[in-house]
Residue, then its C-alpha position, 0 to 999 in steps of 0.5 A: x750898377x746897384x749893389x746889395x750885400x747880405x750880412x752887411x754889418x759883418x767883417x766881410x760885409x763892411x769891407x765890401x761896403x768900403x770896396x763898393x764905394x771905391x769901385x767906379x760905376x757901382x753904388x751901394x743900393x741895399x744891405x741886410x742883417x738878421x732880424x734882431x741885429x743891432x745894425x738894423x736901421x743904421x747906415x752901413x756906410x757909417x758902420x764901415x767908417x766911410x760916412x753915410x751911404x744913403x741906405x738903411x740896413x733891413x732884415x727883408x732879404x726879398x725886398x733887397x734882392x728885388x731892388x738891386x742888380x747884383x747881390x754879394x754874399x759872404x755869409x754862411x752856408x745855411x743862408x745860401x739856399x734862400x738867397x739863391x732862390x731869391x736871386x732866381x725869383x728876381x733874376x738878380x745876379x748873385x756873387x757867392x764867396x761863402x765857404x764851407x759849402x756842401x753838395x746841397x748848396x751847390x744843388x741850390x746854386x745850379x737850380x737857381x742858375x737856370x734863371x739868373x747869373x751866378x758867380x761862385x768862388x771859393x776864393x775871389x783873389x786874382x793870385x789864388x786863381x792863378x795858383x789854382x791854374x798852375x796847380x792844375x798844370x803841374x798836376x797834369x805834367x807830373x806823374x804819381x811819383x809826385x805826392x801832392x799835399x795842400x797846406x793852409x792856414x787861417x785866423x783862429x775864428x775860421x769855422x770850416x776846414x779845410x778852407x774852400x780855397x784848399x778844396x779848390x786847389x785840390x779839385x784843380x790838382x785832381x782835374x789835372x790828374x784826371x781823377x775824382x778828388x772825393x776818392x783820392x783826398x786824405x784829410x786830418x791824418x792821425x794815429x797809425x795811418x799806414x803808408x801814404x797812398x799812391x796818387x792821394x791828395x793830402x790836406x792839412x789845416x792850421x789855425x791861429x792868430x789873425x792870418x787872412x789866408x795862406x795856401x801852399x801846394x807841395x809836389x814832392x818826389x824823391x830828392x826834389x820838391x816843388x812848392x806853389x804858395x799864396x799869402x793874403x795879408x788883407x781881406x781887401x783882395x777878396x772884396x776887390x775880386x768880388x766887385x770884379x765878379x759883380x761888374x763882370x756878371x752884370x748882364x750875363x745870361x743865366x748860368x753858374x760861373x766861376x772866378x776862372x770865367x771872370x778872369x778869362x782863365x776858364x778852359 
């Protein structure tokens, strides 16, 4: 299976290059960077420290999308609409791990999914997706007397908050309770906020150091508390999940899939 990577010279891109090299049945067939990048013309395997991969980094995303089976994208939200359109045009399977997505980005994915298979995941790790499933189960089992708070911490360079994974966990909690997240989320409390609203789902975002990702879902009632936590110590867990998604989505009919589908946890 021929894999293409957009943003291939970045931190996640190089981690993906190394993961592709270790994944049976997959071969790196292309990679892109923005025009003017010093990585253009170089071999991504050499940049990633694994030796020549036999391909050259280019700035023509359309060309790459047309020459591979699956494209992996962990870049930035602004690039997603064009990448989704290119995937639809070439009927190329598309795996999206980009975070910080807004409604217009999901609209672009849904439009493209009429023509190609897309896996979109806030977090590609197996552990996080199991955590999401457990969050939904507990939220469905526990009543509004149990307050839900989601706390996440990431490295100092992360630009979006709360994290995509925290939003996923919030969505699962809301789904378990049968309520819309957007009308029940409480973010960034500051000053005189008044008492906590009953049924609210709270978020807190911490930033510092080189933390790969830590998430805790707290269910707090009077005199007792349940905490579900996941800690990532290496970004390799995300790239392994992305390659698992790539292998799974190859050959699937057009549609917008989630990591729960990849892991057989949908429902």
